[in-house]
SEMIKE-399124 format. One record per residue (C-alpha): residue number from 1; residue in three letters; x, y, z. Coordinates in nm, 4 decimals. Last residue first. Layout:
SEMIKE-399124
SITE / seq / type / xx / yy / zz
SITE / NUM / ALA / X / Y / Z
...
This chain:
SEMIKE-399124
SITE / seq / type / xx / yy / zz
SITE / 329 / PRO / -22.1873 / 15.8986 / -6.0942
SITE / 328 / ALA / -22.0914 / 15.5921 / -6.3000
SITE / 327 / PRO / -21.7331 / 15.4866 / -6.2432
SITE / 326 / ARG / -21.4561 / 15.6172 / -6.4715
SITE / 325 / ALA / -21.3024 / 15.3473 / -6.6886
SITE / 324 / CYS / -20.9316 / 15.3200 / -6.6151
SITE / 323 / LEU / -20.9148 / 14.9618 / -6.4912
SITE / 322 / VAL / -21.1317 / 14.7855 / -6.7478
SITE / 321 / GLY / -21.0111 / 14.9930 / -7.0421
SITE / 320 / VAL / -20.6495 / 14.9361 / -6.9418
SITE / 319 / LEU / -20.7254 / 14.5644 / -6.9322
SITE / 318 / ARG / -20.8681 / 14.5576 / -7.2835
SITE / 317 / THR / -20.5914 / 14.7641 / -7.4419
SITE / 316 / VAL / -20.3221 / 14.5628 / -7.2638
SITE / 315 / THR / -20.4604 / 14.2304 / -7.3852
SITE / 314 / LYS / -20.4958 / 14.3541 / -7.7426
SITE / 313 / VAL / -20.1396 / 14.4894 / -7.7408
SITE / 312 / MET / -20.0154 / 14.1573 / -7.6023
SITE / 311 / ALA / -20.1636 / 13.9706 / -7.8975
SITE / 310 / ASP / -19.9968 / 14.2114 / -8.1387
SITE / 309 / ARG / -19.6608 / 14.1498 / -7.9691
SITE / 308 / GLY / -19.6965 / 13.7736 / -8.0013
SITE / 307 / ALA / -19.7889 / 13.7932 / -8.3692
SITE / 306 / ARG / -19.4969 / 14.0285 / -8.4284
SITE / 305 / VAL / -19.2689 / 13.7782 / -8.2552
SITE / 304 / TYR / -19.3922 / 13.5158 / -8.4996
SITE / 303 / GLN / -19.3041 / 13.7136 / -8.8098
SITE / 302 / ARG / -18.9993 / 13.8968 / -8.6812
SITE / 301 / PRO / -18.8474 / 13.5647 / -8.5781
SITE / 300 / ASP / -18.7750 / 13.4725 / -8.9427
SITE / 299 / VAL / -18.7629 / 13.0904 / -8.9370
SITE / 298 / VAL / -19.1051 / 13.0078 / -9.0821
SITE / 297 / ASP / -19.1388 / 12.6470 / -9.1998
SITE / 296 / PRO / -19.3899 / 12.5422 / -8.9313
SITE / 295 / HIS / -19.6424 / 12.8108 / -9.0289
SITE / 294 / GLU / -19.9739 / 12.7112 / -8.8654
SITE / 293 / THR / -19.8086 / 12.5590 / -8.5595
SITE / 292 / LEU / -19.5567 / 12.8428 / -8.5559
SITE / 291 / PHE / -19.8336 / 13.1012 / -8.5488
SITE / 290 / ASP / -20.0329 / 12.9203 / -8.2807
SITE / 289 / ARG / -19.7304 / 12.8912 / -8.0515
SITE / 288 / VAL / -19.6387 / 13.2568 / -8.1032
SITE / 287 / ALA / -19.9941 / 13.3685 / -8.0272
SITE / 286 / GLY / -20.0200 / 13.1530 / -7.7154
SITE / 285 / THR / -19.6817 / 13.2654 / -7.5867
SITE / 284 / MET / -19.7624 / 13.6329 / -7.6313
SITE / 283 / ALA / -20.1076 / 13.6208 / -7.4741
SITE / 282 / VAL / -19.9991 / 13.4054 / -7.1795
SITE / 281 / ASN / -19.6947 / 13.6265 / -7.1277
SITE / 280 / LEU / -19.9058 / 13.9395 / -7.1219
SITE / 279 / ALA / -20.1520 / 13.7894 / -6.8746
SITE / 278 / THR / -19.8592 / 13.6803 / -6.6547
SITE / 277 / GLY / -19.7565 / 14.0369 / -6.5797
SITE / 276 / ILE / -20.0239 / 14.2615 / -6.4340
SITE / 275 / ASN / -19.9983 / 14.4866 / -6.1287
SITE / 274 / VAL / -20.2983 / 14.7050 / -6.0397
SITE / 273 / LYS / -20.2505 / 15.0427 / -5.8746
SITE / 272 / ALA / -20.5253 / 15.2446 / -5.7025
SITE / 271 / ILE / -20.7272 / 14.9732 / -5.5239
SITE / 270 / GLY / -20.9972 / 15.1502 / -5.3202
SITE / 269 / GLY / -21.3168 / 14.9472 / -5.3317
SITE / 268 / ALA / -21.4245 / 15.0774 / -5.6730
SITE / 267 / VAL / -21.0899 / 14.9577 / -5.8058
SITE / 266 / ALA / -21.1470 / 14.6159 / -5.6490
SITE / 265 / ALA / -21.4993 / 14.5985 / -5.7926
SITE / 264 / ARG / -21.3681 / 14.6700 / -6.1409
SITE / 263 / LEU / -21.1004 / 14.4025 / -6.0994
SITE / 262 / GLU / -21.3574 / 14.1497 / -5.9789
SITE / 261 / ALA / -21.5757 / 14.2186 / -6.2823
SITE / 260 / ASP / -21.2759 / 14.1819 / -6.5148
SITE / 259 / PRO / -21.1711 / 13.8430 / -6.3766
SITE / 258 / VAL / -20.8589 / 13.8184 / -6.1524
SITE / 257 / GLY / -20.5846 / 13.5741 / -6.2525
SITE / 256 / SER / -20.3668 / 13.8376 / -6.4176
SITE / 255 / SER / -20.3977 / 14.0526 / -6.1053
SITE / 254 / GLY / -20.1168 / 13.8954 / -5.9045
SITE / 253 / HIS / -20.0537 / 14.2169 / -5.7111
SITE / 252 / LEU / -20.3214 / 14.4668 / -5.6065
SITE / 251 / VAL / -20.1965 / 14.7977 / -5.4675
SITE / 250 / LEU / -20.3532 / 15.0233 / -5.2047
SITE / 249 / PRO / -20.2815 / 15.3955 / -5.1918
SITE / 248 / VAL / -20.1868 / 15.5347 / -4.8495
SITE / 247 / ASP / -20.4224 / 15.6497 / -4.5723
SITE / 246 / LEU / -20.4957 / 15.3033 / -4.4379
SITE / 245 / ALA / -20.7701 / 15.1673 / -4.2101
SITE / 244 / ALA / -21.0748 / 15.2501 / -4.4239
SITE / 243 / ASN / -20.9197 / 15.1039 / -4.7373
SITE / 242 / LEU / -20.8125 / 14.7978 / -4.5425
SITE / 241 / ARG / -21.1633 / 14.7430 / -4.4073
SITE / 240 / GLY / -21.3154 / 14.7819 / -4.7524
SITE / 239 / LEU / -21.0605 / 14.5405 / -4.8962
SITE / 238 / LEU / -21.1576 / 14.2887 / -4.6276
SITE / 237 / ILE / -21.5187 / 14.3026 / -4.7389
SITE / 236 / HIS / -21.4061 / 14.2789 / -5.1005
SITE / 235 / ASP / -21.2270 / 13.9471 / -5.0514
SITE / 234 / LEU / -21.1264 / 13.8766 / -5.4100
SITE / 233 / ALA / -21.2161 / 13.5703 / -5.6147
SITE / 232 / ALA / -20.9443 / 13.4395 / -5.8484
SITE / 231 / THR / -21.0637 / 13.2458 / -6.1550
SITE / 230 / ARG / -20.8841 / 13.4084 / -6.4460
SITE / 229 / THR / -20.6605 / 13.1172 / -6.5447
SITE / 228 / THR / -20.2846 / 13.1495 / -6.5974
SITE / 227 / MET / -20.2149 / 13.2525 / -6.2376
SITE / 226 / ALA / -19.8583 / 13.3757 / -6.1885
SITE / 225 / HIS / -19.9100 / 13.5537 / -5.8542
SITE / 224 / VAL / -20.2240 / 13.4952 / -5.6498
SITE / 223 / SER / -20.5144 / 13.7303 / -5.5808
SITE / 222 / GLY / -20.7254 / 13.6801 / -5.2693
SITE / 221 / ILE / -20.7080 / 13.9968 / -5.0598
SITE / 220 / ALA / -20.3369 / 14.0268 / -4.9915
SITE / 219 / VAL / -20.2377 / 14.3932 / -4.9875
SITE / 218 / ALA / -19.9669 / 14.5880 / -5.1691
SITE / 217 / LEU / -19.9010 / 14.9025 / -4.9683
SITE / 216 / ALA / -19.8240 / 15.2539 / -5.0868
SITE / 215 / ASP / -19.6030 / 15.5479 / -4.9842
SITE / 214 / VAL / -19.3915 / 15.3634 / -4.7282
SITE / 213 / GLY / -19.2948 / 15.5244 / -4.3958
SITE / 212 / SER / -19.2146 / 15.1944 / -4.2255
SITE / 211 / ASP / -19.3725 / 15.2607 / -3.8849
SITE / 210 / ALA / -19.6969 / 15.4154 / -4.0050
SITE / 209 / VAL / -19.7382 / 15.1700 / -4.2927
SITE / 208 / PHE / -19.6691 / 14.8683 / -4.0698
SITE / 207 / ALA / -19.9012 / 14.9896 / -3.7942
SITE / 206 / ARG / -20.1925 / 15.0328 / -4.0344
SITE / 205 / ALA / -20.1173 / 14.6987 / -4.1997
SITE / 204 / GLU / -20.1192 / 14.5209 / -3.8640
SITE / 203 / ASP / -20.4615 / 14.6636 / -3.7859
SITE / 202 / PRO / -20.5962 / 14.5857 / -4.1343
SITE / 201 / ASP / -20.4740 / 14.2213 / -4.1398
SITE / 200 / THR / -20.3606 / 14.1190 / -4.4870
SITE / 199 / ARG / -20.4910 / 13.7861 / -4.6161
SITE / 198 / ALA / -20.3246 / 13.4675 / -4.7385
SITE / 197 / GLY / -20.5598 / 13.1941 / -4.8598
SITE / 196 / PRO / -20.3610 / 13.0802 / -5.1616
SITE / 195 / ALA / -20.0126 / 13.2332 / -5.1452
SITE / 194 / HIS / -20.0126 / 13.5995 / -5.2346
SITE / 193 / ALA / -19.8675 / 13.7457 / -4.9167
SITE / 192 / ASP / -19.6168 / 13.4636 / -4.8917
SITE / 191 / LEU / -19.6736 / 13.2885 / -4.5605
SITE / 190 / PRO / -19.4384 / 13.4427 / -4.3123
SITE / 189 / PRO / -19.1622 / 13.2727 / -4.1136
SITE / 188 / VAL / -19.2339 / 13.2963 / -3.7384
SITE / 187 / GLY / -18.9741 / 13.5167 / -3.5705
SITE / 186 / ALA / -19.2210 / 13.7097 / -3.3566
SITE / 185 / LYS / -19.5532 / 13.5341 / -3.3323
SITE / 184 / GLY / -19.8870 / 13.6085 / -3.5012
SITE / 183 / GLY / -19.8266 / 13.4445 / -3.8363
SITE / 182 / VAL / -20.1038 / 13.3803 / -4.0842
SITE / 181 / TRP / -20.4545 / 13.5185 / -4.0939
SITE / 180 / ALA / -20.6794 / 13.2597 / -4.2497
SITE / 179 / PRO / -20.8816 / 13.1947 / -4.5648
SITE / 178 / ALA / -21.0997 / 12.8850 / -4.5241
SITE / 177 / ALA / -20.9226 / 12.5528 / -4.5623
SITE / 176 / ASP / -20.7104 / 12.4741 / -4.8639
SITE / 175 / LYS / -20.6494 / 12.1188 / -4.9767
SITE / 174 / GLY / -20.2849 / 12.0579 / -5.0423
SITE / 173 / GLY / -19.9984 / 12.2597 / -5.1888
SITE / 172 / VAL / -20.0429 / 12.5457 / -4.9468
SITE / 171 / ARG / -20.2393 / 12.4548 / -4.6358
SITE / 170 / GLU / -20.4463 / 12.7174 / -4.4636
SITE / 169 / THR / -20.5683 / 12.5781 / -4.1329
SITE / 168 / ASP / -20.2193 / 12.4712 / -4.0425
SITE / 167 / LYS / -20.1246 / 12.2624 / -3.7473
SITE / 166 / GLY / -19.7882 / 12.3794 / -3.6280
SITE / 165 / GLY / -19.4609 / 12.4857 / -3.7889
SITE / 164 / VAL / -19.5941 / 12.7808 / -3.9831
SITE / 163 / ARG / -19.8885 / 12.9511 / -3.8211
SITE / 162 / GLY / -20.2371 / 12.9588 / -3.9679
SITE / 161 / THR / -20.3819 / 12.8251 / -3.6438
SITE / 160 / ASP / -20.3288 / 13.1450 / -3.4475
SITE / 159 / LYS / -20.3965 / 13.0715 / -3.0824
SITE / 158 / GLY / -20.6925 / 13.1744 / -2.8676
SITE / 157 / GLY / -20.8431 / 12.8246 / -2.8464
SITE / 156 / VAL / -20.8552 / 12.7981 / -3.2235
SITE / 155 / ARG / -20.7943 / 13.1036 / -3.4375
SITE / 154 / GLY / -20.8019 / 13.1682 / -3.8136
SITE / 153 / THR / -21.1398 / 13.1225 / -3.9704
SITE / 152 / ASP / -21.3854 / 13.3042 / -3.7442
SITE / 151 / LYS / -21.6819 / 13.3802 / -3.9672
SITE / 150 / GLY / -21.8319 / 13.7269 / -4.0159
SITE / 149 / GLY / -21.7180 / 13.7739 / -4.3732
SITE / 148 / VAL / -21.3616 / 13.7013 / -4.2768
SITE / 147 / ARG / -21.2707 / 13.6878 / -3.9083
SITE / 146 / GLY / -20.9073 / 13.6010 / -3.8560
SITE / 145 / THR / -20.8879 / 13.6934 / -3.4929
SITE / 144 / ASP / -20.7176 / 14.0244 / -3.5580
SITE / 143 / LYS / -20.4160 / 14.0841 / -3.3363
SITE / 142 / GLY / -20.1546 / 13.9511 / -3.5726
SITE / 141 / GLY / -20.2384 / 13.8480 / -3.9236
SITE / 140 / VAL / -20.0490 / 13.8659 / -4.2482
SITE / 139 / ARG / -19.6760 / 13.8160 / -4.2531
SITE / 138 / GLY / -19.5801 / 13.9295 / -4.6012
SITE / 137 / LEU / -19.6933 / 14.2910 / -4.5930
SITE / 136 / GLU / -19.5925 / 14.4319 / -4.9278
SITE / 135 / ALA / -19.4100 / 14.7556 / -4.9937
SITE / 134 / GLU / -19.4343 / 15.0528 / -5.2293
SITE / 133 / ILE / -19.1850 / 15.3382 / -5.2484
SITE / 132 / TRP / -19.1885 / 15.6756 / -5.4291
SITE / 131 / LEU / -18.8316 / 15.7718 / -5.5142
SITE / 130 / GLY / -18.6728 / 16.1121 / -5.4564
SITE / 129 / GLN / -18.3278 / 15.9658 / -5.3869
SITE / 128 / ALA / -18.3484 / 16.0348 / -5.0105
SITE / 127 / HIS / -18.7002 / 15.8917 / -5.0260
SITE / 126 / ALA / -18.5639 / 15.5616 / -5.1534
SITE / 125 / ARG / -18.2977 / 15.5334 / -4.8821
SITE / 124 / ASP / -18.5405 / 15.6108 / -4.6022
SITE / 123 / ALA / -18.7948 / 15.3716 / -4.7514
SITE / 122 / ALA / -18.5337 / 15.0961 / -4.7834
SITE / 121 / ALA / -18.4341 / 15.1328 / -4.4174
SITE / 120 / ARG / -18.7982 / 15.1202 / -4.3094
SITE / 119 / THR / -18.8566 / 14.8213 / -4.5367
SITE / 118 / ALA / -18.5697 / 14.6256 / -4.3834
SITE / 117 / ALA / -18.6837 / 14.7032 / -4.0277
SITE / 116 / LEU / -19.0487 / 14.6251 / -4.1027
SITE / 115 / ASN / -18.9729 / 14.2973 / -4.2804
SITE / 114 / GLU / -18.7453 / 14.1981 / -3.9917
SITE / 113 / GLU / -19.0194 / 14.2672 / -3.7358
SITE / 112 / TYR / -19.2848 / 14.0932 / -3.9441
SITE / 111 / PRO / -19.0975 / 13.7751 / -4.0293
SITE / 110 / LEU / -18.9218 / 13.7940 / -4.3659
SITE / 109 / ARG / -19.0475 / 13.6843 / -4.7076
SITE / 108 / SER / -19.2337 / 14.0137 / -4.7390
SITE / 107 / ALA / -18.9069 / 14.2061 / -4.7720
SITE / 106 / ASP / -19.0016 / 14.3265 / -5.1192
SITE / 105 / TYR / -18.9229 / 14.6873 / -5.2028
SITE / 104 / MET / -19.1531 / 14.8120 / -5.4764
SITE / 103 / VAL / -18.9744 / 15.0992 / -5.6437
SITE / 102 / SER / -19.0694 / 15.4361 / -5.7861
SITE / 101 / SER / -18.9566 / 15.7156 / -6.0172
SITE / 100 / PHE / -18.7326 / 15.4962 / -6.2320
SITE / 99 / GLY / -18.5039 / 15.6679 / -6.4806
SITE / 98 / ALA / -18.1893 / 15.4547 / -6.4467
SITE / 97 / ASP / -18.0240 / 15.7061 / -6.2092
SITE / 96 / ALA / -18.3179 / 15.6719 / -5.9692
SITE / 95 / ALA / -18.3221 / 15.2934 / -5.9646
SITE / 94 / GLN / -17.9549 / 15.2020 / -5.9247
SITE / 93 / GLY / -17.9505 / 15.2099 / -5.5426
SITE / 92 / LEU / -18.2450 / 14.9727 / -5.5256
SITE / 91 / LEU / -18.0449 / 14.7298 / -5.7395
SITE / 90 / ASP / -17.7607 / 14.7340 / -5.4853
SITE / 89 / ASP / -18.0066 / 14.6895 / -5.1990
SITE / 88 / SER / -18.1267 / 14.3706 / -5.3658
SITE / 87 / GLN / -18.4775 / 14.2593 / -5.2741
SITE / 86 / VAL / -18.6677 / 14.4548 / -5.5369
SITE / 85 / HIS / -19.0136 / 14.3294 / -5.6240
SITE / 84 / ASP / -19.0730 / 14.5858 / -5.9019
SITE / 83 / LEU / -18.8796 / 14.8844 / -6.0328
SITE / 82 / HIS / -19.1366 / 15.1314 / -6.1682
SITE / 81 / LEU / -19.1168 / 15.3486 / -6.4790
SITE / 80 / ALA / -19.3910 / 15.6009 / -6.5630
SITE / 79 / VAL / -19.5823 / 15.6641 / -6.8864
SITE / 78 / PRO / -19.8172 / 15.9500 / -6.9760
SITE / 77 / VAL / -19.9946 / 15.8967 / -7.3101
SITE / 76 / GLY / -19.8887 / 15.9701 / -7.6695
SITE / 75 / ALA / -19.5686 / 15.7745 / -7.6268
SITE / 74 / GLN / -19.2358 / 15.8837 / -7.7778
SITE / 73 / GLU / -19.0709 / 15.9586 / -7.4429
SITE / 72 / ALA / -19.2175 / 15.6398 / -7.2986
SITE / 71 / ALA / -19.0625 / 15.4261 / -7.5714
SITE / 70 / ALA / -18.7187 / 15.5794 / -7.5097
SITE / 69 / THR / -18.7533 / 15.5313 / -7.1345
SITE / 68 / ALA / -18.8571 / 15.1690 / -7.1745
SITE / 67 / ALA / -18.5600 / 15.0977 / -7.4003
SITE / 66 / ARG / -18.3240 / 15.2691 / -7.1554
SITE / 65 / ALA / -18.4660 / 15.0680 / -6.8653
SITE / 64 / LEU / -18.4307 / 14.7432 / -7.0616
SITE / 63 / PRO / -18.0631 / 14.8084 / -7.1346
SITE / 62 / LEU / -17.9940 / 14.9777 / -6.7972
SITE / 61 / LEU / -18.0789 / 14.7058 / -6.5470
SITE / 60 / ARG / -17.8015 / 14.4536 / -6.6123
SITE / 59 / GLY / -17.8078 / 14.1419 / -6.3928
SITE / 58 / GLY / -17.7616 / 13.9105 / -6.6890
SITE / 57 / ARG / -18.0848 / 14.0087 / -6.8544
SITE / 56 / PHE / -18.2801 / 13.7350 / -6.6774
SITE / 55 / ARG / -18.1583 / 13.8806 / -6.3456
SITE / 54 / VAL / -18.3052 / 14.2163 / -6.4440
SITE / 53 / ALA / -18.6347 / 14.0459 / -6.5268
SITE / 52 / ASN / -18.6307 / 13.8714 / -6.1868
SITE / 51 / GLU / -18.5675 / 14.2071 / -6.0162
SITE / 50 / SER / -18.8868 / 14.3231 / -6.1800
SITE / 49 / VAL / -18.9183 / 14.5943 / -6.4426
SITE / 48 / GLN / -19.2552 / 14.7691 / -6.4428
SITE / 47 / LEU / -19.3913 / 15.0012 / -6.7105
SITE / 46 / ILE / -19.6711 / 15.2132 / -6.5636
SITE / 45 / VAL / -19.9618 / 15.3304 / -6.7777
SITE / 44 / PRO / -20.1618 / 15.6375 / -6.8673
SITE / 43 / ALA / -20.4890 / 15.6130 / -7.0643
SITE / 42 / GLY / -20.6085 / 15.6587 / -7.4221
SITE / 41 / ALA / -20.7091 / 15.2948 / -7.4736
SITE / 40 / SER / -20.5121 / 15.2698 / -7.7978
SITE / 39 / GLU / -20.2262 / 15.4663 / -7.6425
SITE / 38 / ALA / -20.2211 / 15.2270 / -7.3457
SITE / 37 / GLY / -20.2145 / 14.9290 / -7.5804
SITE / 36 / ALA / -19.9313 / 15.0777 / -7.7869
SITE / 35 / VAL / -19.7274 / 15.1538 / -7.4730
SITE / 34 / VAL / -19.7796 / 14.8061 / -7.3332
SITE / 33 / ALA / -19.7055 / 14.6359 / -7.6650
SITE / 32 / GLU / -19.3869 / 14.8321 / -7.7294
SITE / 31 / VAL / -19.2468 / 14.7554 / -7.3848
SITE / 30 / HIS / -19.3408 / 14.3879 / -7.4030
SITE / 29 / GLU / -19.1803 / 14.3651 / -7.7479
SITE / 28 / LEU / -18.8633 / 14.5208 / -7.6056
SITE / 27 / SER / -18.8511 / 14.2278 / -7.3646
SITE / 26 / ILE / -18.9389 / 14.1473 / -7.0039
SITE / 25 / ILE / -19.2031 / 14.4020 / -6.9041
SITE / 24 / ASN / -19.4340 / 14.3896 / -6.6038
SITE / 23 / PHE / -19.7478 / 14.5945 / -6.6574
SITE / 22 / ALA / -19.8784 / 14.8529 / -6.4119
SITE / 21 / PRO / -20.2395 / 14.9599 / -6.4679
SITE / 20 / VAL / -20.3263 / 15.2827 / -6.2850
SITE / 19 / ALA / -20.6583 / 15.2702 / -6.1039
SITE / 18 / THR / -20.9839 / 15.4677 / -6.1187
SITE / 17 / ARG / -21.1699 / 15.6738 / -5.8593
SITE / 16 / ALA / -21.0804 / 15.9991 / -6.0414
SITE / 15 / ALA / -20.8940 / 16.1355 / -5.7377
SITE / 14 / ALA / -20.7297 / 15.7962 / -5.6895
SITE / 13 / ALA / -20.6213 / 15.7924 / -6.0529
SITE / 12 / ARG / -20.4673 / 16.1387 / -6.0315
SITE / 11 / THR / -20.2685 / 16.0511 / -5.7195
SITE / 10 / ILE / -20.1648 / 15.7207 / -5.8763
SITE / 9 / LEU / -20.0303 / 15.8864 / -6.1898
SITE / 8 / GLU / -19.8409 / 16.1551 / -5.9987
SITE / 7 / GLY / -19.6817 / 15.9034 / -5.7612
SITE / 6 / THR / -19.5725 / 15.6822 / -6.0489
SITE / 5 / THR / -19.3862 / 15.9684 / -6.2067
SITE / 4 / THR / -19.3983 / 16.1046 / -6.5616
SITE / 3 / LEU / -19.1422 / 16.0326 / -6.8303
SITE / 2 / PRO / -19.1233 / 16.3056 / -7.0911
SITE / 1 / MET / -19.3691 / 16.3038 / -7.3830
């Protein structure tokens, strides 16, 4: 069937109180596995191409985009294309002509004011091309005192203690303290929105969405990018506050490390799009490694790549079932 749009899929999912799974693709085998898994589960899916994946392919967007489009047009379920974690304005400008209906513009590495200005400009440019745009709030914190679950975790003596360049209550690369709001001062470099302990402040998020004009916001509630173990615990109280504060769909990044029960609870709490990447790579790499260990003389890549693709299909089918199951009435 023809490509659908990310906005359509998310609108339908929100109305059904489910979420749209969005899988990051790197190779043709990723594309085939995601579509096959979605067909097996009987649910729509988003194929995501990250700026890193484009860089891996020599900076060329079209080869993978064309493959994804061709697979989507032959799929038995609705499929949309999304350009993920875009920082390059040049790449943003290529999205619409390459078949993408949406982009995630990532200025979260910048201090709040710069993030807002860059995202506002990107949103204007995306909307002029008919693209739906998602953003991520990198500097988390601000006016909120850092209360999580009723405990004050982020302020000492009226000052933000999660700041960069002072005493940190939320160390990255050492022992982590309780989750904290990070930032609070103009020009302070942000903590990555999915670093351990990062959280999105609802008041700041509300202002950011209103001032930037984005269509969806990726929020930091406890997931972390590139996790290979499924041990992340989400802050569902904070998610409830964010859902109440914002009138745009909420997105969960770094979902490979989130257990099924936590994913279901996140969808019930208002998450409408769930990004998954590492889980596919774990499945593929593990299957290829096992196959070559058992068959050390095999040199035909079709044999071990098929094993990797089949493993990804199983992972996609399971996760789509988790995210797209309608809640009990």
